N, C-alpha and C positions, 0 to 999 in steps of 0.2 A: 842501661839496666847492670846491675851486679850481680855477675852469675857465676857459679862456681861450678864446674865440671868431677862428677866420681866416677875413675876410672884407674884401672890396675896399671897404664902408663903414663907418665908423666910428660912424656913427649905429647899429647895427644893436642894441646893446645897449638902445637906446631904442624900437626897434621892438618888443620883446620883452619890454620891463620889467623888465629887467637891469642892476646896471652891474659887469659881466664885463670885465675888459680886450679890446677889439678889437682885433686885428693884420692892417694893412695892410701893414708894408711887408717885403716878398718877401726885401730885401738884407740887412733885421738881425732874420728869423723865428727862424732857431734860435737867435740869442743873448738874442733877446725870452722866449721857452719857456723857457731855461735858467734864465733871472734870475725867472720869474714860478712857477717850477717848479710846473704846473697837477698835478693827479692827472688830468685829461682834458681834451681839446681837440675843440673844436667847430667842423667846418671848412664855410664854404658858400662857396664861390668855384670858378672853373673853370680857375684859371691857377698858375702856380708848381709845378707838381710834383714838381723835384729839390728847389727849397729845402723842400717842403712835406716831401718822404718824409725829408729830415734832420733838418726840426726836430722831428718826431713820432716821432724812431726808437727815443727812451725814455720814450713815454708813452704812455696808449692814447688813441684817439682815434674819434670819429663823424662821419661824415658824412652830407650830408643832398640829397638830391636830389629836388626837389620839382619835378617835370615830370614829363610821359610820352613817352618817346620810342622810337620804332620804328624801326630798331633803337638801340642806345643811343650815347651818341655818347660817344668814346676818354676825354674827360675822365672824365667820369663812372664809368665803367668804373677807371681808373687810381688818381682817388680813393676808390672803393668798396672795392678792394683794398689800397690803404695805411694801411685804417682799421682797427678792429676792431668796428664795427656800423655798418649802412647804414642810414639811415633814408629813405624815401619816401614821397609821396600818392598811390601807387598801387600796385595788387596785379596782374601777371599771370603765370601759372606759370611760360612758357619763358623770359621777359628777368629773373624774378629767379635761375632756375639762374646770373645771369651773374655774378648780385652776390654780395658776401661779406655773410652774415648781414642779411640786407634786413630789419625792422620795417616798418610801416604807420603813417603819423604824420597824425593831421589838419592840414588848414590854420584858418585864422583871422582875421581885421580888425581893426580900429581903429573900435569904434562910436564915436568922437569925432570920427572925418574921415571918415565914413558915418554919416547919421542923417536922419532928418525934418525934412523944410523945409515949414511948415506952412502958410504965407505962398504957396507955389507948388500952382496949381489943377494936378492933371494933364489933358494934353491930349491922349494920344497912348494908344492901345489899349495898345500892347505897345512896352517899351524893349529892345533887347537892347546891351549893350555889348562890344565883339571886333573885333580888325583880321580884316580878310582873310588869311589865311595859305595860302589855296588847297584847306582840305579842304574836298571834295566834300559828307558829312554836314552840316555846318553852311550850306552854302550851299543845300541841298536843303531845308532848313528853314527857312530867313531865305525864301525862295522863296515856301515854302506860307504863311508868316505877312503876307510883303507880298501875298499877291493874297485872304487872308482877314480882314487887322484892319487897323486905322493902325496901321503899324511905324513905329518910329524908331529908327535904328542909331547908337550912340554907337561911333564907328571909323573907321580908316579905308582906304582901296585898294578899296572897295566899287565896284558896277554903279552908275552916277548914279540908274540906274532908284528905287534905295531912298534911301528921306527919313534923311539921315545928318551929321553933325557933323561927323566929320575925325578930325586927330590932336590939335587944342586939348585932347582930354580925356585928355593924361597928365595933366592938372593934375587934383589929386584932389578940389579945390574945385568945379571945373566939370562934374567925373565925377557926384559927388553930386548936386549940381543937375542934372542931365538924367537920370539915373536918378528923381529924385520928379517927375518930367515924367510918367512913365508911369504907369498906372493897374494895369498887371499887369508885370512883369520877367520873362525866359526868360533858361535860359543855355545854352549846344548846344554840344555837343563839337565841335572840331575836327578833327583829324587823323583820327579812324578812330571805325569803328563799338565804342566799348569791350567791349560783352556778349557780341556777335559774337568777337571777341578772346579771352575769355574772364575779363577784366578783372574782378576782385571789389570793387575798391574805386579809384576816382579823383577826384578834384575838384581843384580850380585855386579860390585866395582869394574868384571871382568870385562862388560861390553866398551868400559869409556876407558879402560885402559887400552885394549886393541885398537881404539879408535884414537887414542893420544900418539900411537908409535908411525899412523900416519901409509899402513896397508890395508886397503879395505877389506874391512870387517863386514861380517854378515851376521846376526842375531837372532834366537827364536822370535818367533812370531806370538805378543802376548798383548793380549788389548788394552790403552793404557798406556805402553810405553813409549810407542810411538810422541803421544802428545809432548815429552820434555823434551824433544829436538824440534830445530829449526831447518834443518841443513844435514844429508849426508845418511840419516839413519836408513840402514838396508837390515831387513829380515826377514826368514823365509817360512812358509808355513807348512810345508812336509816335506819329506826326501826329494819328490820330485820337483819341487820350487828350489830347491836345497843346489842338487843338480845342475840344474838351468839357470842359475845364478852365477856361482864358481866357473861353467864354462865359459860361458859368457864373458867373464873378464879375463880369465885365462888366454881367451881368444885378442883379446886387446894387446896391444904394446907396453912395455913396461910404464913410459912417460902417461900412457893415460891411466892406469890403476894408480900408480904415483899421484895425480891431480882429481883423483875421486879420494886418494887416501890421505890426501893435505884438505881439502871440504869434511872429512872427517874429525881429523885433527883439530881444527879450526874452528869445530863447532866445541868442542873440550874448552879448549882456552877459553873462550868467548863466553861460556854460561856453563860446565859441568867441573870444575875443578873444585876442591874442595872447600875455599871461601865463597865462593857462590851458592852450596849449598847451604854452607853454614850460616848463609844470610838470610835464605828459604825457611829456613828452620826457627830463625830468632824472629822473623814475622808472623809466621804464624803462631809458636810459642804466647808470644807478647800479645796476640791477637786472640786469642783463645781463651789465655790465662787473666788477663788482666783487663780485657775489652778495646 
């Protein structure tokens, strides 16, 4: 299949492991699509609605909105309805009714950027990576972790009482280093309680990044997420469950934690790189758009 990507970043093709043309110039978009004559167009962008509508009017298109928003932003609704299929990293019945032909796709990471650093001795019980975006569920869990464990936050705009690094961790090299400093890493939902809202699948790239680092990682429970994993996936349903799992891991010697972390990393390498996910998306799109 001849495929074209519309994105603001020309290096997108390297992130997903393909050499498809990436179109970033909205002013020449229609002419570029006509020249390349793709079988379908993959859209991953937040602007240029009029230009995109004109460019794809004679070809099939797939749009990806890899985030959870309630309510959905207007750009997501517009791009969804311009496209033949909408790919999302979450599933929630009421919000899905507003999207055109939605399908779940999993997230991924680059295990060459997130990997073990054997020279680093983990010094924190728990490391969490993420900025403070005002989500009460996330703050509640962090307050709990801060009270019960030696917690280190890799992110910005958190209260001073938390032991945190700040914005410097936008650098992947630095983020990988700091994730390696935890005996355990934890992920936390941000905006809402997904289970209470009936979300049957949601995740970001963060769990995949953490698992690739090779320290034991625990993610929030969300129905459907574990179905994407074959080995090593750990999740927690409430704070008591999270505390029990962390304490159980901390009682183990480092080599036992490393062994579990290695199982999680191998799961990422084997099944959850960008190339794996892109191959799944290609198969889904071609099946749905071309039968």
